[in-house]
N, C-alpha and C positions, 0 to 999 in steps of 0.2 A: 447460593447467592442469587440475588435478583439482578439480572443483567439486561440492559437495553443495547441493541446493536443498531446504530443509526447509519443507514446505507447498507442494504443487504444485496449488493451486487455480487460479483464472483467471490471476492475475499470475505465480505461481510456474511455471505451465506455459509461459507465454511465455518467461520467463527460461531455463528448462531446455531447451526445444526449440531456441531460437536459439543458445544456447551449445553445445549438443550438435552442432548442424548445422555449427558453425564449427570443429569439430575438438577440442574439449575433452572430457575424460573426465567425464561428468556423471552424478550420482546423483540421481534423483527420490525424495524421502522424503515419504510421506504416510500418514495413518491409514486412508484410504479403500481398502479391499481391492480392490474391483472396478476402480477407477482404476489402481492399481499393477499388478494382474494384466493389464489391457489393455495398459499400456505395455510390460510384459515380453513379451507375446506378439505384439503388433501394432505397437509403437512409439507415440510421442507425436505425435499429429496437431495441427498448428497452422495456422490459416487467418486471413485478414484483411489488415490493412494491410501486413504483411511478406511477403505471398504465401501459398502453400499448400505444406506439406511434411509428411512423416511421418518422424520421426527415431528411430532406435534408440538408446536410452540405458539405463543401469542403473536399476533401480527396486526399492524395498523399503519395507516398513512399519516397519522397524527401522533407525534412523539408524546405529547402530554397525556395520551391515553394510558401510557405505561405507568404513570405515577412515579413517586420517588423510588430510585434504584440504588443499589450498592455499587454497581459498576456501570458506567456509560461508555460504550466504545463508539467513537466517531470513525466510521470506515468508508465515508464517501470519497469521491474523487476530490482532488484539491480545489477544484473550482466551486465546489458546493460546501466547503468547510464552514464558511461564515453562516450560511443558512442553517446548517446542521447544528452549529454551536448555539444559535439563537433558539432553535426548537428544543434544545436539550436543557435549557435553564430550569424548566419546571420539574425536571427529573432529579435535580441535584439537592441533596441535603448536606449537613455539615461534614459527614464522614464518607460521602460519595467520592469515588475515584473516577475522574474523566480521563480516558485513555484515547489519544488520537493516533491513528495509523494511516499515513498517506505516503505515496511516493514523493520524491523530490524534497525541496527545502521550503520552509516558511509556514507550514500549516499550523504547527503548535503555537507559534507567535500570534497567528490570527485568532485561534481559539482563546488564548489568554486575553487578548485585547477585547473580545466580546464577553467572555464569561467572568473575567476578573480574578479575584483571589480564591481560586479553587484548588483542590488536590489534583493537579494536572500531571499526567505521565505521558510518555511517548513510546510508541511501539514501532519496531522495525522488523518486518517479516521478510523472509526470502525463501526461494526454492519451492513455491507452491504451484505456479503455473495454472492458476484457477481461471475458470470461464463459466458463464451462464449458458446452459443448454436450452433453457426455456423458462416460462413462468414457474416458480417454485422448484427449480431443478438446477443444481450446480455441480461442477466437476473440478477436481484438482489432480495435477500430475505428481505432486510431491508435497511435503510439509517439513522442510528442512529445519528451520529454527525461527522461534519468536524471541526477539530481544526486547527487553523492557527496561526503561530508565525514568527517573524523575526529570521533570522539566528543568528544575534547578537542584543541584546537589547530588549526593550519593543515594544509593538505593535505601529505602526505609523499610520498616517492618510492614507498613501498610502495602507497599509495593510487592513485598514478598508474599503477602496474603493473596494479592491479585494474581501473582505468578502461580500460586498453588491452584487457583481455579482453572487456569489454562492447562496446567499439568494434569489435573484431574480429568480434563476433557481429551487427553491424549497428545497434547502438543509438546514438542521439545522446546523448553523455555529456559532462558538465562536472564538474570538481572545484571545490570551494569551501572557502575558509578559514573560513567561518562558516555551517555547514550548518543551524544552528538558525533563522536567518532564512528559509532555504528551507523548513523545516518549517512555519513560520507562513504563508508565502505559499501553500503548498499547502493548509494547514488552512483558510484563508479561502475557498478554492474548495470544499473539502469541506463546510464547514458550510452554504454556500450551497445546494448541491444534494442532499447526502446525506439529511438529515432531511426536507426538503420533498418530494423525489422519493419517498422511502419512504412518506410520508403520502398523497400524491396518486396514487401508482403511475404516474407519468408519466415520460417521458424528460426530459433536460435542455431540449430544444427546447420541449416542451409546457409545462414550468414557465415558461420565458421568455415564452411567447406568451400566458399567462394573467395578467391584471392582478393578481388577488388572490394567486395563487401566487407571482408574481414579487415582490410587495411583501413577502411573508414571507421568501422566499429571499434577496433582496438585503438585507433587514433583518438576517438572520443574519450575512451577510458584513460588513455595516457594523459590527455590534457586535464581531465578532472583530477587525476592523481597528482599532477604537478601543482594544480591550484590548491588542493588540500594541504600539500606539504608547505607551500608558500604561506598559507594562512596559519600554519602551526597546528593543524589538526593531527592528533597523535594516532594516525591509522596504522594498523598492523599489516601492512602490505609492503613487500619488497619489490616484486615484479608485477606491475599492474596488468600486463598482457596475459601472463600465465594465470593470474588471479581470476580474471574475467573468463578466460577460456575454461578453467576448471569449474567455475560456477555454471557456465552454459552446458557443460557435459553432464551435469546432474539432472537437467530438465531439457534435453535436446529437442524434443518435439513440441515444446511450448511456443506459444505466440504471445508476446508481451501485450499488456493491456492497451498500449497506444495503438497497436495494430488492430486489436479487437474493437476498439472504439471506431476506427475507420470502417471496419467491416460492418459494424452495426449502425453506421451513419451518424456518428458523433464526432465532434472535435476532440482532439486528444490533449494530454497534459504536457505538451512540449515545453511550455514556458517554465514549469517547475522542475523539469528534468534536464534535458540538454540545454534549454534556455537559461538554467540557473548557473551554468558554468561560466559563460561570459560575464554575467553580473558579479559573481563571486570573485572573478579574476581581476576586477577593477582595482587598481592600486597595488597589485602584486607584481606587475611586470611580466606576467605570463600571458602569452598570446593563445587564443582559442579558435583558430580559423576553421577547424573541422567541425566543432560543435556549432559555430556560427553558420556554416554552410548547411548543416543538417537542419537547423531550425528554419532557415530561409526556405529550404526545399519542402519541408513539412507544411509550412504556411502556404506555399504555392500549390501543393497538392490539395490542401483543404479548401483553398479558393476554387480550384477546378471542380472539386466534389460538392461545392456549395455548403461547406461546413464552417467557413470562417465568418 
């Protein structure tokens, strides 16, 4: 299959390297010149839970260079989804699947608003703990599960064909008829660790092991859980605190992407993660004071760091 990965940061690099290594024609698309030039000249190096390899794939800073593709994966940060969707338009033919994978809420709607009536699917991934070590070099601590679903309706044969490509690359993949509940199940984990880890500058394990930090982190998750229930989201979670604790135990040394953004001098995705909970709570009667406070503190931190 011919695959374009738009946004080859930490997660996008994992997708591109493993799909390329399994025999697909892969194009890595990213705005980071040094990263793309390194991939062109030396290949894309990936190490961690999947082993170590350097894969020769195509790479460009211009999405249109890839030409029409069978699968387009939008793997940018949420803030760059609109730009990525616009750049992806020349890559789409009638039977192309566009798969968007971001943290938080709302990215798929923005892709649909820009790209129109396309074969749009949503991915929810968890347990990777990925990071960029340098230009052309990524690492991941795990690769627990890739969840795939259609933007509207149950899983189709087309989506199952896409899942087979991921499986052929070594990923653990499941398709779902209701991907939106999967989004919320991941969001509950994201709000637990993303904001608190970015504030404390600790790993998941360190947040779990500190009584005060864990009170805040688990409180964020509990608020998100209550909002999901109030909105009628059919999540398969009984105890949200145990759920997020168990998740953190799978990748204890990981640092969430929001913390990595701060370390690398970038503003983080607070508005689509912890910031999504107060917005979604409107009209439900659920109060979200812990997530509200975390969002305010992240914005204050970013102002101090000159990132806002």
